[in-house]
C-alpha positions in Angstrom: 250.3 195.4 259.2 251.9 192.3 257.8 255.6 192.9 256.9 255.2 190.9 253.7 252.5 193.2 252.3 254.6 196.3 252.4 257.2 195.1 249.9 254.5 193.8 247.6 252.8 197.2 247.6 256.2 198.9 246.9 256.9 196.6 244.0 253.5 197.1 242.5 253.9 200.9 242.7 257.3 200.6 241.0 255.9 198.4 238.3 253.1 200.9 237.6 255.6 203.7 237.4 257.8 201.8 235.0 254.9 200.9 232.8 253.7 204.5 232.8 257.2 205.8 232.0 257.7 203.1 229.2 254.5 203.5 227.3 253.8 206.6 225.1 250.7 207.2 223.1 251.1 209.7 220.2 247.9 211.3 218.8 247.3 211.5 215.0 249.2 214.4 213.2 251.6 214.7 216.1 255.3 213.9 216.3 257.3 213.5 219.5 261.1 213.9 219.5 262.8 211.5 222.0 266.2 212.1 223.6 268.2 209.5 225.4 270.5 211.0 227.9 270.2 214.4 226.2 270.9 213.2 222.7 268.3 212.9 220.0 267.2 209.3 219.7 264.2 209.1 217.4 260.8 210.6 216.6 257.7 208.9 217.8 255.0 208.2 215.3 251.2 208.3 216.0 250.0 205.3 218.0 251.5 203.2 220.9 255.2 203.6 221.5 257.7 202.3 224.1 260.6 204.2 225.6 263.2 203.4 228.2 262.2 204.8 231.5 264.6 207.3 233.1 266.9 207.1 230.0 264.6 208.4 227.4 262.5 211.6 227.6 260.3 213.5 225.2 261.9 216.8 224.2 259.4 218.5 221.7 255.9 217.8 220.6 255.2 219.1 217.1 252.0 219.4 215.0 252.6 218.4 211.4 249.3 219.7 210.0 249.3 222.8 207.8 249.2 225.9 209.9 248.5 229.6 209.4 250.7 232.4 210.7 249.6 236.1 210.3 252.3 238.7 210.8 251.8 242.2 212.1 251.9 245.1 209.7 255.5 246.0 208.8 256.6 249.4 207.3 258.3 249.1 203.9 259.7 251.8 201.7 258.9 251.8 198.0 261.1 252.9 195.1 259.4 256.3 195.1 260.2 256.8 198.8 256.7 256.1 200.2 256.3 254.2 203.4 253.6 251.6 203.2 252.5 249.1 205.9 252.2 245.5 204.7 251.0 242.5 206.6 251.2 239.0 205.3 249.6 235.6 206.0 251.8 232.5 205.8 250.7 228.9 205.2 253.4 226.4 206.3 253.7 222.7 207.3 256.4 220.8 209.3 257.9 218.1 207.1 260.9 217.1 209.4 260.2 217.3 213.1 263.8 216.7 214.0 265.1 219.7 211.9 262.3 221.9 213.1 263.3 221.2 216.7 267.1 221.3 216.3 268.0 223.3 213.2 266.3 226.6 214.4 265.5 227.9 217.8 262.2 229.5 216.9 261.1 228.8 213.4 258.0 231.2 213.6 260.2 234.2 214.5 262.7 233.2 211.8 260.0 233.0 209.2 258.6 236.3 210.2 261.9 238.1 210.0 262.8 236.5 206.7 259.4 237.6 205.3 260.1 241.2 206.3 263.5 241.3 204.8 262.3 239.7 201.6 259.4 242.2 201.4 261.7 245.1 201.7 263.9 243.8 198.9 261.0 243.2 196.6 259.0 246.3 197.4 262.1 248.5 197.3 262.4 247.8 193.5 258.8 248.8 192.8 256.9 252.1 193.0 253.5 252.5 194.8 251.4 251.8 191.7 253.4 248.7 190.9 253.2 247.5 194.5 249.4 247.8 194.5 249.0 246.1 191.1 251.6 243.3 191.4 250.5 241.2 194.3 250.8 238.0 192.5 254.3 238.7 191.5 255.2 239.7 195.1 253.6 236.5 196.5 255.5 234.3 194.1 258.8 235.9 194.9 258.2 235.6 198.7 257.2 232.0 198.4 260.3 231.1 196.4 262.7 232.8 198.9 260.9 231.4 202.0 260.6 227.9 200.7 264.3 227.8 199.8 265.3 229.2 203.3 263.0 227.1 205.4 263.7 223.8 203.6 266.7 223.1 205.9 264.5 223.8 208.9 262.2 221.0 208.0 259.4 223.4 207.1 257.6 223.7 203.7 256.0 227.1 202.9 252.9 226.2 200.9 251.5 229.7 200.3 252.3 233.4 201.1 249.7 236.1 200.7 249.8 239.8 201.2 246.8 240.6 203.3 246.8 244.4 203.2 248.9 247.2 201.8 248.2 250.5 203.6 249.7 253.6 202.0 249.9 256.9 204.0 246.7 259.0 204.5 247.8 261.7 202.1 248.4 259.1 199.4 245.0 257.6 200.1 243.3 261.0 199.7 245.2 261.7 196.4 244.3 258.3 195.1 240.7 258.9 196.0 240.7 262.2 194.2 242.3 260.6 191.2 239.8 257.8 191.1 237.0 260.3 191.5 238.4 262.3 188.6 238.6 259.2 186.5 235.0 258.3 187.3 233.9 261.8 186.5 235.8 261.7 183.2 234.2 258.4 182.2 230.8 259.7 183.2 231.3 262.8 181.0 232.5 260.7 178.1 229.5 258.4 178.4 227.2 261.4 178.7 228.7 263.0 175.6 228.5 259.7 173.7 224.8 259.5 174.6 224.1 263.0 173.5 226.0 262.3 170.2 224.1 259.2 169.5 220.8 261.0 170.4 221.6 263.8 168.0 222.6 261.4 165.2 219.4 259.5 165.6 217.4 262.7 165.7 219.1 263.9 162.5 218.5 260.6 160.8 214.8 260.7 161.9 214.5 264.2 160.6 216.2 263.3 157.3 213.9 260.3 156.8 210.9 262.5 157.7 211.9 265.1 155.1 212.6 262.4 152.5 209.2 260.9 153.1 207.4 264.2 153.0 209.2 265.2 149.8 208.3 261.8 148.3 204.7 262.3 149.3 204.6 265.8 147.9 206.2 264.6 144.7 203.6 261.8 144.4 200.8 264.3 145.1 202.1 266.7 142.5 202.4 263.9 140.0 198.9 262.7 140.6 197.6 266.3 140.6 199.4 267.0 137.3 198.0 263.7 135.9 194.5 264.7 136.9 194.9 268.2 135.4 196.3 266.7 132.3 193.4 264.3 131.9 190.9 267.1 132.7 192.5 269.3 130.0 192.5 266.4 127.6 188.8 265.7 128.3 188.0 269.4 127.8 190.0 269.5 124.6 188.3 266.4 123.3 184.9 267.8 124.2 185.6 271.1 122.5 186.7 269.3 119.3 183.9 266.8 119.5 181.3 269.6 119.7 183.1 271.6 117.0 183.2 274.8 118.9 184.1 277.9 116.9 186.5 280.7 117.7 183.6 282.9 119.1 182.7 280.5 121.9 186.4 280.1 122.8 186.8 283.9 122.8 183.8 284.2 125.2 185.3 281.6 127.6 188.6 283.4 127.4 187.0 286.6 128.5 185.2 284.8 131.4 188.6 283.4 132.6 190.4 286.8 132.8 188.9 287.9 136.2 189.9 284.6 137.8 193.5 285.1 136.6 193.7 288.5 138.2 192.1 287.4 141.5 195.1 285.7 142.9 196.7 287.1 146.1 200.2 286.7 144.8 199.8 289.0 141.9 201.5 292.4 142.2 200.8 293.4 138.7 198.8 292.0 135.8 199.8 291.7 132.2 196.9 292.2 129.8 197.7 290.0 126.7 197.5 291.5 123.2 194.8 289.0 122.2 192.3 290.7 124.5 191.2 293.2 121.8 190.8 290.4 119.3 188.7 288.4 121.8 186.4 291.3 122.5 186.0 291.9 118.8 185.2 288.3 118.2 182.6 288.2 121.0 181.0 291.4 119.7 180.9 290.0 116.2 179.4 286.8 117.5 176.2 288.4 118.6 175.6 290.8 115.7 177.5 292.5 113.0 175.2 295.6 112.9 173.8 297.6 115.8 170.7 298.7 113.7 169.7 295.5 112.0 166.6 294.6 114.0 164.1 292.4 112.1 166.2 292.1 108.9 167.2 288.8 107.5 170.7 287.4 108.0 171.6 288.2 104.4 170.8 291.9 104.9 172.9 292.0 108.0 175.8 290.4 106.2 175.5 293.0 103.4 175.4 295.7 106.0 178.4 294.2 107.6 180.1 294.2 104.2 179.2 297.8 103.7 180.5 298.6 107.2 183.7 296.8 106.4 184.0 298.9 103.3 183.3 302.0 105.1 185.9 302.6 107.8 183.8 305.2 109.5 180.8 302.9 109.9 183.0 300.1 111.3 184.3 302.5 113.9 180.8 303.6 114.9 179.7 299.9 115.4 182.6 299.3 117.8 182.7 302.6 119.6 181.9 300.9 122.9 184.8 298.4 122.8 188.1 300.2 123.7 191.1 299.5 121.6 194.1 297.9 123.4 197.4 297.7 121.7 198.7 294.1 121.3 201.2 292.9 123.8 200.7 296.0 126.0 201.4 295.9 129.8 199.4 298.1 132.1 201.6 299.3 135.0 198.7 298.9 137.4 198.4 296.7 140.5 196.6 293.3 140.0 193.2 294.3 141.4 192.9 297.5 139.3 194.0 295.7 136.1 191.6 292.8 136.7 188.7 295.2 137.3 189.4 297.2 134.2 189.6 294.0 132.1 186.4 292.7 133.6 184.6 296.0 132.9 185.7 296.0 129.3 184.7 292.4 128.8 181.4 293.0 130.6 180.6 296.0 128.3 181.4 294.0 125.2 179.4 291.0 126.2 176.4 293.1 127.3 176.3 294.9 124.0 176.6 291.7 122.1 173.8 290.1 124.0 171.5 293.2 123.5 172.0 293.0 119.8 171.4 289.3 119.8 168.2 289.6 121.7 167.1 292.4 119.4 167.8 290.3 116.3 166.0 287.3 117.9 168.6 284.7 117.2 172.0 283.6 118.5 174.8 282.2 116.5 176.4 280.1 119.3 176.8 276.4 118.3 174.5 273.9 120.0 176.1 271.2 122.0 
């Protein structure tokens, strides 16, 4: 081998080594801390960088992107002496690579321990219920303490979140029972409110129904009364228009008496005092004398006058019509009183009709 070639090869190797030791390429979002003879010299930025071979060396390589650190659950005692396990998640970012490398030996461990001590201080002043319901307050206080402590380490804490709070199993069971009782209470209240509303609506519906039925009954009674009033008025007008005398009215009165006593609600029947007068009027309407067949009306009237003068003869003419004292009340039941009145009226009417047929004429007015 040529002796000249060997030195050239050695020189080329040395040059390549020096170039490789001089040139440093830093990726994006990375920072390299350079030491010269063991002393911090500078921080290399992303891109192409040159260092002195042998004299300069890269001590630490740091990632300046935002990073996430999740801690293990740590036991913490609350104000009411309950032990809860709390684990947190931390979002941080390196803002000063030199301070992160030289101000603290292990910034992750330092942040973890600082988080635990801060949690114990914060949770120690709260009870369990406050701990479970005040996560935002705990997160804000943790972030303020950590950001202030890690600032000199070249680290900025962007966010701290409590990931989970685990109370003891006995407390979990008691909380579940309490929540179940609250749900049962709300369900019972809602059920009672539903029943109350249903009863109110039912009562209002019943009230409206009764009101409408009462109004309907009232209107029906008014219409019925109007109809009866008009019917009575028409009958009254017809009677006066046809000039009916007292004898026809007495006869219709006697026809109506059985209908008055036929009602099912009657327990006793009062016979009015006018019944005797009505029977006498009907009897007189069909003939004043029982023995006046074939005689003229004038003769019957004279006989009637004689009978009126003779009290005994008048009594003989009306022997079949029983006398009833005016305004007397028979202490009989309704059916017996009605039958008795009907019999008396029927006897009087039949006698009057017999006398009228015998006389050959009737004195009823023609309509």
